N, CA, C and O atoms as a GROMACS GRO file, in nm:
protein
  572
    1UNK      N    1   0.081  -0.119   0.000
    1UNK     CA    2   0.000   0.000   0.000
    1UNK      C    3   0.086   0.126   0.000
    1UNK      O    4   0.044   0.231  -0.049
    2UNK      N    5   0.206   0.115   0.055
    2UNK     CA    6   0.294   0.232   0.062
    2UNK      C    7   0.384   0.244  -0.061
    2UNK      O    8   0.459   0.340  -0.072
    3UNK      N    9   0.378   0.147  -0.154
    3UNK     CA   10   0.466   0.148  -0.271
    3UNK      C   11   0.394   0.182  -0.401
    3UNK      O   12   0.458   0.179  -0.506
    4UNK      N   13   0.265   0.214  -0.399
    4UNK     CA   14   0.191   0.246  -0.520
    4UNK      C   15   0.227   0.387  -0.567
    4UNK      O   16   0.288   0.464  -0.492
    5UNK      N   17   0.189   0.424  -0.694
    5UNK     CA   18   0.216   0.558  -0.745
    5UNK      C   19   0.156   0.666  -0.655
    5UNK      O   20   0.224   0.760  -0.616
    6UNK      N   21   0.028   0.651  -0.624
    6UNK     CA   22  -0.035   0.736  -0.524
    6UNK      C   23  -0.067   0.642  -0.408
    6UNK      O   24  -0.170   0.575  -0.409
    7UNK      N   25   0.021   0.638  -0.310
    7UNK     CA   26   0.004   0.538  -0.204
    7UNK      C   27  -0.119   0.564  -0.118
    7UNK      O   28  -0.155   0.678  -0.091
    8UNK      N   29  -0.183   0.454  -0.076
    8UNK     CA   30  -0.295   0.466   0.017
    8UNK      C   31  -0.242   0.505   0.154
    8UNK      O   32  -0.309   0.574   0.231
    9UNK      N   33  -0.120   0.461   0.183
    9UNK     CA   34  -0.051   0.493   0.307
    9UNK      C   35   0.091   0.535   0.274
    9UNK      O   36   0.147   0.490   0.173
   10UNK      N   37   0.150   0.618   0.356
   10UNK     CA   38   0.291   0.652   0.336
   10UNK      C   39   0.356   0.674   0.472
   10UNK      O   40   0.289   0.706   0.570
   11UNK      N   41   0.487   0.657   0.474
   11UNK     CA   42   0.563   0.678   0.596
   11UNK      C   43   0.607   0.823   0.605
   11UNK      O   44   0.672   0.874   0.514
   12UNK      N   45   0.571   0.889   0.712
   12UNK     CA   46   0.623   1.022   0.743
   12UNK      C   47   0.740   0.997   0.839
   12UNK      O   48   0.720   0.966   0.956
   13UNK      N   49   0.861   1.010   0.787
   13UNK     CA   50   0.979   0.965   0.860
   13UNK      C   51   1.036   1.071   0.952
   13UNK      O   52   1.147   1.119   0.932
   14UNK      N   53   0.961   1.105   1.050
   14UNK     CA   54   1.010   1.199   1.149
   14UNK      C   55   1.006   1.130   1.284
   14UNK      O   56   0.987   1.008   1.289
   15UNK      N   57   1.024   1.201   1.392
   15UNK     CA   58   1.035   1.136   1.523
   15UNK      C   59   0.901   1.141   1.594
   15UNK      O   60   0.852   1.250   1.624
   16UNK      N   61   0.840   1.029   1.622
   16UNK     CA   62   0.869   0.897   1.567
   16UNK      C   63   0.809   0.884   1.427
   16UNK      O   64   0.723   0.963   1.390
   17UNK      N   65   0.854   0.784   1.349
   17UNK     CA   66   0.795   0.764   1.216
   17UNK      C   67   0.645   0.734   1.229
   17UNK      O   68   0.602   0.666   1.322
   18UNK      N   69   0.568   0.786   1.135
   18UNK     CA   70   0.423   0.766   1.140
   18UNK      C   71   0.376   0.710   1.006
   18UNK      O   72   0.422   0.752   0.900
   19UNK      N   73   0.284   0.614   1.012
   19UNK     CA   74   0.219   0.563   0.892
   19UNK      C   75   0.094   0.647   0.873
   19UNK      O   76   0.004   0.646   0.957
   20UNK      N   77   0.087   0.720   0.761
   20UNK     CA   78  -0.017   0.821   0.741
   20UNK      C   79  -0.102   0.785   0.620
   20UNK      O   80  -0.050   0.737   0.519
   21UNK      N   81  -0.233   0.809   0.629
   21UNK     CA   82  -0.325   0.786   0.518
   21UNK      C   83  -0.303   0.892   0.411
   21UNK      O   84  -0.270   1.007   0.442
   22UNK      N   85  -0.321   0.854   0.284
   22UNK     CA   86  -0.295   0.947   0.173
   22UNK      C   87  -0.388   1.069   0.174
   22UNK      O   88  -0.358   1.168   0.107
   23UNK      N   89  -0.497   1.063   0.246
   23UNK     CA   90  -0.586   1.178   0.257
   23UNK      C   91  -0.509   1.299   0.314
   23UNK      O   92  -0.546   1.414   0.288
   24UNK      N   93  -0.404   1.273   0.390
   24UNK     CA   94  -0.325   1.380   0.452
   24UNK      C   95  -0.194   1.406   0.378
   24UNK      O   96  -0.107   1.476   0.431
   25UNK      N   97  -0.180   1.352   0.258
   25UNK     CA   98  -0.056   1.367   0.181
   25UNK      C   99  -0.020   1.514   0.158
   25UNK      O  100   0.097   1.550   0.164
   26UNK      N  101  -0.120   1.597   0.133
   26UNK     CA  102  -0.092   1.738   0.104
   26UNK      C  103  -0.030   1.812   0.223
   26UNK      O  104   0.037   1.913   0.205
   27UNK      N  105  -0.052   1.761   0.343
   27UNK     CA  106   0.005   1.826   0.461
   27UNK      C  107   0.152   1.788   0.483
   27UNK      O  108   0.222   1.852   0.561
   28UNK      N  109   0.197   1.683   0.415
   28UNK     CA  110   0.334   1.635   0.432
   28UNK      C  111   0.419   1.658   0.308
   28UNK      O  112   0.540   1.633   0.311
   29UNK      N  113   0.359   1.707   0.200
   29UNK     CA  114   0.430   1.723   0.074
   29UNK      C  115   0.421   1.867   0.025
   29UNK      O  116   0.349   1.950   0.081
   30UNK      N  117   0.496   1.895  -0.081
   30UNK     CA  118   0.497   2.027  -0.143
   30UNK      C  119   0.449   2.011  -0.287
   30UNK      O  120   0.495   1.923  -0.359
   31UNK      N  121   0.356   2.096  -0.330
   31UNK     CA  122   0.308   2.093  -0.468
   31UNK      C  123   0.412   2.158  -0.558
   31UNK      O  124   0.454   2.272  -0.533
   32UNK      N  125   0.454   2.086  -0.662
   32UNK     CA  126   0.551   2.142  -0.756
   32UNK      C  127   0.488   2.177  -0.890
   32UNK      O  128   0.549   2.246  -0.971
   33UNK      N  129   0.367   2.129  -0.914
   33UNK     CA  130   0.293   2.170  -1.033
   33UNK      C  131   0.144   2.151  -1.007
   33UNK      O  132   0.103   2.069  -0.925
   34UNK      N  133   0.065   2.231  -1.078
   34UNK     CA  134  -0.080   2.226  -1.060
   34UNK      C  135  -0.144   2.133  -1.162
   34UNK      O  136  -0.231   2.053  -1.127
   35UNK      N  137  -0.101   2.142  -1.288
   35UNK     CA  138  -0.158   2.058  -1.394
   35UNK      C  139  -0.046   1.994  -1.474
   35UNK      O  140   0.021   2.067  -1.549
   36UNK      N  141  -0.020   1.867  -1.464
   36UNK     CA  142  -0.084   1.774  -1.373
   36UNK      C  143  -0.035   1.797  -1.230
   36UNK      O  144   0.074   1.850  -1.208
   37UNK      N  145  -0.117   1.757  -1.135
   37UNK     CA  146  -0.080   1.774  -0.994
   37UNK      C  147   0.040   1.686  -0.964
   37UNK      O  148   0.038   1.565  -0.986
   38UNK      N  149   0.143   1.749  -0.912
   38UNK     CA  150   0.263   1.676  -0.873
   38UNK      C  151   0.304   1.724  -0.735
   38UNK      O  152   0.319   1.844  -0.712
   39UNK      N  153   0.323   1.629  -0.645
   39UNK     CA  154   0.363   1.660  -0.508
   39UNK      C  155   0.488   1.581  -0.476
   39UNK      O  156   0.504   1.467  -0.520
   40UNK      N  157   0.579   1.642  -0.400
   40UNK     CA  158   0.701   1.573  -0.358
   40UNK      C  159   0.722   1.596  -0.209
   40UNK      O  160   0.676   1.695  -0.152
   41UNK      N  161   0.793   1.502  -0.149
   41UNK     CA  162   0.833   1.521  -0.010
   41UNK      C  163   0.947   1.622  -0.008
   41UNK      O  164   1.037   1.614  -0.092
   42UNK      N  165   0.944   1.716   0.084
   42UNK     CA  166   1.051   1.818   0.086
   42UNK      C  167   1.186   1.755   0.119
   42UNK      O  168   1.202   1.687   0.221
   43UNK      N  169   1.280   1.778   0.032
   43UNK     CA  170   1.416   1.730   0.052
   43UNK      C  171   1.510   1.841   0.007
   43UNK      O  172   1.477   1.920  -0.081
   44UNK      N  173   1.625   1.845   0.068
   44UNK     CA  174   1.727   1.947   0.036
   44UNK      C  175   1.764   1.942  -0.113
   44UNK      O  176   1.795   2.046  -0.171
   45UNK      N  177   1.761   1.826  -0.175
   45UNK     CA  178   1.807   1.809  -0.314
   45UNK      C  179   1.693   1.815  -0.416
   45UNK      O  180   1.716   1.786  -0.534
   46UNK      N  181   1.572   1.853  -0.375
   46UNK     CA  182   1.460   1.867  -0.468
   46UNK      C  183   1.432   2.016  -0.488
   46UNK      O  184   1.414   2.090  -0.391
   47UNK      N  185   1.430   2.060  -0.615
   47UNK     CA  186   1.406   2.202  -0.642
   47UNK      C  187   1.255   2.232  -0.646
   47UNK      O  188   1.174   2.143  -0.624
   48UNK      N  189   1.219   2.357  -0.676
   48UNK     CA  190   1.078   2.397  -0.671
   48UNK      C  191   0.995   2.336  -0.783
   48UNK      O  192   0.872   2.341  -0.777
   49UNK      N  193   1.059   2.277  -0.883
   49UNK     CA  194   0.987   2.207  -0.990
   49UNK      C  195   0.976   2.058  -0.960
   49UNK      O  196   0.916   1.983  -1.038
   50UNK      N  197   1.032   2.014  -0.848
   50UNK     CA  198   1.027   1.873  -0.811
   50UNK      C  199   1.138   1.790  -0.873
   50UNK      O  200   1.133   1.667  -0.871
   51UNK      N  201   1.238   1.857  -0.930
   51UNK     CA  202   1.350   1.787  -0.994
   51UNK      C  203   1.464   1.769  -0.895
   51UNK      O  204   1.489   1.854  -0.810
   52UNK      N  205   1.533   1.657  -0.909
   52UNK     CA  206   1.647   1.630  -0.822
   52UNK      C  207   1.767   1.710  -0.869
   52UNK      O  208   1.806   1.703  -0.985
   53UNK      N  209   1.826   1.787  -0.777
   53UNK     CA  210   1.948   1.861  -0.806
   53UNK      C  211   2.064   1.768  -0.775
   53UNK      O  212   2.096   1.742  -0.659
   54UNK      N  213   2.127   1.718  -0.880
   54UNK     CA  214   2.224   1.610  -0.865
   54UNK      C  215   2.344   1.648  -0.779
   54UNK      O  216   2.398   1.563  -0.709
   55UNK      N  217   2.387   1.774  -0.783
   55UNK     CA  218   2.503   1.811  -0.701
   55UNK      C  219   2.470   1.800  -0.552
   55UNK      O  220   2.554   1.756  -0.474
   56UNK      N  221   2.350   1.839  -0.512
   56UNK     CA  222   2.311   1.829  -0.372
   56UNK      C  223   2.283   1.684  -0.331
   56UNK      O  224   2.312   1.644  -0.219
   57UNK      N  225   2.227   1.606  -0.424
   57UNK     CA  226   2.202   1.464  -0.398
   57UNK      C  227   2.336   1.391  -0.379
   57UNK      O  228   2.351   1.314  -0.285
   58UNK      N  229   2.430   1.416  -0.467
   58UNK     CA  230   2.561   1.351  -0.455
   58UNK      C  231   2.634   1.396  -0.330
   58UNK      O  232   2.707   1.317  -0.269
   59UNK      N  233   2.616   1.520  -0.288
   59UNK     CA  234   2.677   1.568  -0.164
   59UNK      C  235   2.620   1.490  -0.044
   59UNK      O  236   2.694   1.455   0.048
   60UNK      N  237   2.491   1.464  -0.046
   60UNK     CA  238   2.429   1.387   0.062
   60UNK      C  239   2.480   1.244   0.062
   60UNK      O  240   2.511   1.188   0.168
   61UNK      N  241   2.491   1.183  -0.057
   61UNK     CA  242   2.545   1.047  -0.066
   61UNK      C  243   2.686   1.042  -0.010
   61UNK      O  244   2.720   0.951   0.066
   62UNK      N  245   2.766   1.138  -0.047
   62UNK     CA  246   2.906   1.140  -0.002
   62UNK      C  247   2.917   1.169   0.148
   62UNK      O  248   3.005   1.116   0.215
   63UNK      N  249   2.829   1.251   0.199
   63UNK     CA  250   2.831   1.281   0.342
   63UNK      C  251   2.805   1.155   0.424
   63UNK      O  252   2.875   1.126   0.521
   64UNK      N  253   2.703   1.080   0.384
   64UNK     CA  254   2.671   0.956   0.455
   64UNK      C  255   2.783   0.854   0.438
   64UNK      O  256   2.826   0.791   0.535
   65UNK      N  257   2.831   0.838   0.314
   65UNK     CA  258   2.940   0.742   0.291
   65UNK      C  259   3.064   0.781   0.370
   65UNK      O  260   3.133   0.693   0.423
   66UNK      N  261   3.094   0.908   0.379
   66UNK     CA  262   3.212   0.953   0.453
   66UNK      C  263   3.206   0.916   0.600
   66UNK      O  264   3.305   0.872   0.658
   67UNK      N  265   3.089   0.934   0.661
   67UNK     CA  266   3.075   0.898   0.802
   67UNK      C  267   3.090   0.747   0.820
   67UNK      O  268   3.161   0.703   0.911
   68UNK      N  269   3.026   0.668   0.735
   68UNK     CA  270   3.034   0.522   0.747
   68UNK      C  271   3.176   0.473   0.717
   68UNK      O  272   3.224   0.380   0.782
   69UNK      N  273   3.242   0.534   0.621
   69UNK     CA  274   3.379   0.495   0.586
   69UNK      C  275   3.473   0.509   0.706
   69UNK      O  276   3.555   0.421   0.731
   70UNK      N  277   3.461   0.619   0.778
   70UNK     CA  278   3.550   0.643   0.891
   70UNK      C  279   3.499   0.584   1.022
   70UNK      O  280   3.572   0.582   1.121
   71UNK      N  281   3.375   0.538   1.023
   71UNK     CA  282   3.318   0.476   1.143
   71UNK      C  283   3.238   0.352   1.103
   71UNK      O  284   3.116   0.349   1.123
   72UNK      N  285   3.303   0.250   1.046
   72UNK     CA  286   3.229   0.130   1.005
   72UNK      C  287   3.159   0.065   1.125
   72UNK      O  288   3.215   0.057   1.234
   73UNK      N  289   3.037   0.020   1.102
   73UNK     CA  290   2.958  -0.038   1.210
   73UNK      C  291   2.886   0.066   1.293
   73UNK      O  292   2.838   0.035   1.402
   74UNK      N  293   2.877   0.188   1.243
   74UNK     CA  294   2.812   0.296   1.316
   74UNK      C  295   2.661   0.270   1.324
   74UNK      O  296   2.601   0.222   1.228
   75UNK      N  297   2.602   0.302   1.437
   75UNK     CA  298   2.457   0.287   1.450
   75UNK      C  299   2.388   0.399   1.372
   75UNK      O  300   2.446   0.505   1.350
   76UNK      N  301   2.266   0.372   1.333
   76UNK     CA  302   2.193   0.474   1.257
   76UNK      C  303   2.168   0.597   1.342
   76UNK      O  304   2.167   0.709   1.291
   77UNK      N  305   2.146   0.579   1.471
   77UNK     CA  306   2.122   0.697   1.556
   77UNK      C  307   2.247   0.783   1.564
   77UNK      O  308   2.237   0.906   1.562
   78UNK      N  309   2.365   0.722   1.574
   78UNK     CA  310   2.488   0.801   1.578
   78UNK      C  311   2.516   0.865   1.442
   78UNK      O  312   2.562   0.980   1.436
   79UNK      N  313   2.489   0.793   1.335
   79UNK     CA  314   2.507   0.848   1.200
   79UNK      C  315   2.419   0.971   1.182
   79UNK      O  316   2.463   1.074   1.130
   80UNK      N  317   2.294   0.960   1.224
   80UNK     CA  318   2.202   1.072   1.213
   80UNK      C  319   2.250   1.190   1.298
   80UNK      O  320   2.235   1.305   1.258
   81UNK      N  321   2.307   1.160   1.416
   81UNK     CA  322   2.359   1.266   1.502
   81UNK      C  323   2.473   1.341   1.434
   81UNK      O  324   2.481   1.463   1.442
   82UNK      N  325   2.562   1.267   1.366
   82UNK     CA  326   2.675   1.330   1.296
   82UNK      C  327   2.627   1.422   1.184
   82UNK      O  328   2.693   1.522   1.153
   83UNK      N  329   2.514   1.391   1.124
   83UNK     CA  330   2.465   1.466   1.008
   83UNK      C  331   2.352   1.562   1.044
   83UNK      O  332   2.292   1.623   0.955
   84UNK      N  333   2.322   1.577   1.172
   84UNK     CA  334   2.204   1.652   1.216
   84UNK      C  335   2.202   1.798   1.172
   84UNK      O  336   2.094   1.855   1.155
   85UNK      N  337   2.318   1.860   1.154
   85UNK     CA  338   2.321   2.001   1.114
   85UNK      C  339   2.292   2.022   0.966
   85UNK      O  340   2.260   2.133   0.924
   86UNK      N  341   2.303   1.916   0.888
   86UNK     CA  342   2.282   1.929   0.744
   86UNK      C  343   2.156   1.859   0.694
   86UNK      O  344   2.090   1.908   0.602
   87UNK      N  345   2.121   1.744   0.753
   87UNK     CA  346   2.011   1.662   0.700
   87UNK      C  347   1.916   1.621   0.812
   87UNK      O  348   1.958   1.594   0.924
   88UNK      N  349   1.787   1.616   0.778
   88UNK     CA  350   1.690   1.570   0.878
   88UNK      C  351   1.676   1.418   0.870
   88UNK      O  352   1.738   1.352   0.786
   89UNK      N  353   1.595   1.365   0.958
   89UNK     CA  354   1.578   1.220   0.970
   89UNK      C  355   1.531   1.158   0.837
   89UNK      O  356   1.585   1.055   0.795
   90UNK      N  357   1.433   1.219   0.773
   90UNK     CA  358   1.379   1.164   0.648
   90UNK      C  359   1.485   1.165   0.537
   90UNK      O  360   1.492   1.071   0.458
   91UNK      N  361   1.565   1.269   0.532
   91UNK     CA  362   1.669   1.277   0.429
   91UNK      C  363   1.776   1.171   0.451
   91UNK      O  364   1.818   1.105   0.356
   92UNK      N  365   1.820   1.153   0.575
   92UNK     CA  366   1.920   1.050   0.604
   92UNK      C  367   1.863   0.912   0.570
   92UNK      O  368   1.933   0.829   0.512
   93UNK      N  369   1.738   0.888   0.604
   93UNK     CA  370   1.675   0.759   0.574
   93UNK      C  371   1.670   0.733   0.424
   93UNK      O  372   1.699   0.623   0.378
   94UNK      N  373   1.633   0.835   0.348
   94UNK     CA  374   1.626   0.820   0.202
   94UNK      C  375   1.762   0.789   0.142
   94UNK      O  376   1.775   0.703   0.055
   95UNK      N  377   1.865   0.858   0.189
   95UNK     CA  378   2.001   0.834   0.139
   95UNK      C  379   2.047   0.694   0.177
   95UNK      O  380   2.106   0.624   0.094
   96UNK      N  381   2.023   0.652   0.300
   96UNK     CA  382   2.063   0.518   0.344
   96UNK      C  383   1.995   0.410   0.260
   96UNK      O  384   2.060   0.314   0.217
   97UNK      N  385   1.865   0.426   0.235
   97UNK     CA  386   1.793   0.328   0.153
   97UNK      C  387   1.853   0.320   0.012
   97UNK      O  388   1.873   0.212  -0.041
   98UNK      N  389   1.882   0.436  -0.045
   98UNK     CA  390   1.940   0.439  -0.179
   98UNK      C  391   2.077   0.370  -0.181
   98UNK      O  392   2.104   0.287  -0.267
   99UNK      N  393   2.162   0.404  -0.086
   99UNK     CA  394   2.296   0.345  -0.082
   99UNK      C  395   2.291   0.195  -0.058
   99UNK      O  396   2.375   0.121  -0.107
  100UNK      N  397   2.191   0.150   0.018
  100UNK     CA  398   2.177   0.006   0.038
  100UNK      C  399   2.127  -0.062  -0.089
  100UNK      O  400   2.176  -0.169  -0.126
  101UNK      N  401   2.029  -0.002  -0.156
  101UNK     CA  402   1.979  -0.058  -0.282
  101UNK      C  403   2.089  -0.069  -0.386
  101UNK      O  404   2.092  -0.163  -0.465
  102UNK      N  405   2.179   0.029  -0.387
  102UNK     CA  406   2.290   0.030  -0.483
  102UNK      C  407   2.409  -0.054  -0.435
  102UNK      O  408   2.511  -0.061  -0.503
  103UNK      N  409   2.395  -0.118  -0.318
  103UNK     CA  410   2.496  -0.208  -0.260
  103UNK      C  411   2.624  -0.136  -0.217
  103UNK      O  412   2.730  -0.199  -0.211
  104UNK      N  413   2.616  -0.008  -0.187
  104UNK     CA  414   2.730   0.065  -0.132
  104UNK      C  415   2.738   0.047   0.020
  104UNK      O  416   2.846   0.053   0.078
  105UNK      N  417   2.623   0.025   0.083
  105UNK     CA  418   2.617   0.005   0.228
  105UNK      C  419   2.537  -0.120   0.258
  105UNK      O  420   2.455  -0.164   0.178
  106UNK      N  421   2.563  -0.177   0.375
  106UNK     CA  422   2.479  -0.286   0.424
  106UNK      C  423   2.444  -0.259   0.569
  106UNK      O  424   2.520  -0.198   0.644
  107UNK      N  425   2.326  -0.306   0.606
  107UNK     CA  426   2.274  -0.284   0.741
  107UNK      C  427   2.270  -0.417   0.815
  107UNK      O  428   2.244  -0.522   0.757
  108UNK      N  429   2.295  -0.408   0.945
  108UNK     CA  430   2.284  -0.524   1.032
  108UNK      C  431   2.212  -0.480   1.160
  108UNK      O  432   2.216  -0.363   1.198
  109UNK      N  433   2.147  -0.575   1.223
  109UNK     CA  434   2.085  -0.544   1.351
  109UNK      C  435   2.159  -0.617   1.462
  109UNK      O  436   2.222  -0.721   1.438
  110UNK      N  437   2.151  -0.563   1.581
  110UNK     CA  438   2.229  -0.615   1.694
  110UNK      C  439   2.196  -0.761   1.725
  110UNK      O  440   2.285  -0.837   1.762
  111UNK      N  441   2.070  -0.801   1.709
  111UNK     CA  442   2.031  -0.937   1.744
  111UNK      C  443   2.082  -1.041   1.645
  111UNK      O  444   2.091  -1.159   1.678
  112UNK      N  445   2.116  -0.999   1.522
  112UNK     CA  446   2.169  -1.091   1.420
  112UNK      C  447   2.285  -1.025   1.347
  112UNK      O  448   2.271  -0.989   1.230
  113UNK      N  449   2.399  -1.007   1.413
  113UNK     CA  450   2.509  -0.930   1.354
  113UNK      C  451   2.573  -0.994   1.230
  113UNK      O  452   2.638  -0.924   1.153
  114UNK      N  453   2.556  -1.125   1.211
  114UNK     CA  454   2.617  -1.191   1.096
  114UNK      C  455   2.529  -1.187   0.972
  114UNK      O  456   2.570  -1.234   0.865
  115UNK      N  457   2.411  -1.133   0.984
  115UNK     CA  458   2.314  -1.135   0.874
  115UNK      C  459   2.280  -0.993   0.830
  115UNK      O  460   2.230  -0.913   0.909
  116UNK      N  461   2.307  -0.963   0.703
  116UNK     CA  462   2.270  -0.832   0.648
  116UNK      C  463   2.118  -0.828   0.631
  116UNK      O  464   2.057  -0.929   0.595
  117UNK      N  465   2.058  -0.713   0.656
  117UNK     CA  466   1.913  -0.700   0.643
  117UNK      C  467   1.881  -0.593   0.539
  117UNK      O  468   1.966  -0.511   0.504
  118UNK      N  469   1.759  -0.597   0.490
  118UNK     CA  470   1.712  -0.493   0.398
  118UNK      C  471   1.640  -0.387   0.480
  118UNK      O  472   1.545  -0.416   0.553
  119UNK      N  473   1.687  -0.266   0.466
  119UNK     CA  474   1.630  -0.152   0.539
  119UNK      C  475   1.525  -0.089   0.449
  119UNK      O  476   1.558  -0.010   0.360
  120UNK      N  477   1.398  -0.124   0.471
  120UNK     CA  478   1.295  -0.074   0.380
  120UNK      C  479   1.178  -0.004   0.450
  120UNK      O  480   1.093   0.054   0.383
  121UNK      N  481   1.174  -0.008   0.581
  121UNK     CA  482   1.072   0.066   0.654
  121UNK      C  483   1.139   0.154   0.759
  121UNK      O  484   1.245   0.117   0.810
  122UNK      N  485   1.081   0.266   0.791
  122UNK     CA  486   1.141   0.354   0.890
  122UNK      C  487   1.152   0.287   1.027
  122UNK      O  488   1.073   0.199   1.062
  123UNK      N  489   1.251   0.329   1.101
  123UNK     CA  490   1.270   0.276   1.236
  123UNK      C  491   1.260   0.391   1.336
  123UNK      O  492   1.290   0.506   1.303
  124UNK      N  493   1.218   0.359   1.457
  124UNK     CA  494   1.209   0.464   1.559
  124UNK      C  495   1.345   0.484   1.625
  124UNK      O  496   1.442   0.417   1.589
  125UNK      N  497   1.352   0.574   1.721
  125UNK     CA  498   1.480   0.608   1.783
  125UNK      C  499   1.544   0.490   1.854
  125UNK      O  500   1.666   0.474   1.849
  126UNK      N  501   1.465   0.406   1.920
  126UNK     CA  502   1.521   0.290   1.988
  126UNK      C  503   1.576   0.189   1.888
  126UNK      O  504   1.683   0.132   1.909
  127UNK      N  505   1.502   0.165   1.779
  127UNK     CA  506   1.548   0.071   1.677
  127UNK      C  507   1.673   0.122   1.607
  127UNK      O  508   1.759   0.043   1.567
  128UNK      N  509   1.685   0.254   1.592
  128UNK     CA  510   1.805   0.312   1.528
  128UNK      C  511   1.932   0.278   1.606
  128UNK      O  512   2.039   0.264   1.546
  129UNK      N  513   1.921   0.266   1.736
  129UNK     CA  514   2.038   0.236   1.819
  129UNK      C  515   2.090   0.095   1.794
  129UNK      O  516   2.207   0.066   1.820
  130UNK      N  517   2.004   0.006   1.743
  130UNK     CA  518   2.044  -0.132   1.716
  130UNK      C  519   2.060  -0.163   1.569
  130UNK      O  520   2.074  -0.280   1.532
  131UNK      N  521   2.058  -0.062   1.483
  131UNK     CA  522   2.075  -0.079   1.339
  131UNK      C  523   2.210  -0.022   1.300
  131UNK      O  524   2.235   0.098   1.316
  132UNK      N  525   2.298  -0.108   1.250
  132UNK     CA  526   2.437  -0.070   1.226
  132UNK      C  527   2.470  -0.074   1.077
  132UNK      O  528   2.424  -0.162   1.004
  133UNK      N  529   2.549   0.023   1.032
  133UNK     CA  530   2.582   0.040   0.891
  133UNK      C  531   2.731   0.019   0.867
  133UNK      O  532   2.815   0.065   0.944
  134UNK      N  533   2.761  -0.052   0.758
  134UNK     CA  534   2.901  -0.071   0.717
  134UNK      C  535   2.907  -0.068   0.564
  134UNK      O  536   2.804  -0.065   0.497
  135UNK      N  537   3.028  -0.068   0.512
  135UNK     CA  538   3.045  -0.062   0.366
  135UNK      C  539   2.989  -0.188   0.302
  135UNK      O  540   2.996  -0.296   0.359
  136UNK      N  541   2.934  -0.172   0.183
  136UNK     CA  542   2.874  -0.282   0.111
  136UNK      C  543   2.969  -0.344   0.010
  136UNK      O  544   3.091  -0.335   0.024
  137UNK      N  545   2.911  -0.405  -0.094
  137UNK     CA  546   2.989  -0.475  -0.195
  137UNK      C  547   3.060  -0.380  -0.291
  137UNK      O  548   3.171  -0.409  -0.336
  138UNK      N  549   2.998  -0.268  -0.322
  138UNK     CA  550   3.059  -0.173  -0.415
  138UNK      C  551   3.158  -0.084  -0.342
  138UNK      O  552   3.141  -0.056  -0.223
  139UNK      N  553   3.259  -0.039  -0.411
  139UNK     CA  554   3.359   0.048  -0.351
  139UNK      C  555   3.300   0.184  -0.318
  139UNK      O  556   3.216   0.236  -0.391
  140UNK      N  557   3.344   0.241  -0.207
  140UNK     CA  558   3.292   0.369  -0.160
  140UNK      C  559   3.315   0.481  -0.259
  140UNK      O  560   3.234   0.574  -0.268
  141UNK      N  561   3.424   0.475  -0.334
  141UNK     CA  562   3.456   0.584  -0.426
  141UNK      C  563   3.375   0.579  -0.555
  141UNK      O  564   3.390   0.666  -0.640
  142UNK      N  565   3.290   0.479  -0.571
  142UNK     CA  566   3.203   0.470  -0.689
  142UNK      C  567   3.070   0.543  -0.668
  142UNK      O  568   2.983   0.540  -0.755
  143UNK      N  569   3.055   0.606  -0.554
  143UNK     CA  570   2.930   0.680  -0.527
  143UNK      C  571   2.929   0.805  -0.611
  143UNK      O  572   2.834   0.883  -0.605
   0.00000   0.00000   0.00000
């Protein structure tokens, strides 16, 4: 339900993450065009037309990779703390998901440290403390 073009439900990834009905989508998004109606979640790398500004997107990717590179096995809560002055919770989550999908990073949880997991739903503050990030299969400099 959260993966459709116009989702019936969506994750509002703030503290704590909330599963929200699409009826309230306009309160969580920004309209970038009227006809056709286009709405986007506010992100530092999205311009007023809803287009991704690649230089800002790549800066976010590199910022996250840089922290993980120098602190392998860092918890998501600590990673978010390091980036708090530049990126909000939703932005860090989006970047982490992208880097994991592209196999630049892998996530593990404390209860199963030998098993990589797929990070596909938002986690709350307590879960972030037990979610650890390290370098993935692809080289860090290929970001």
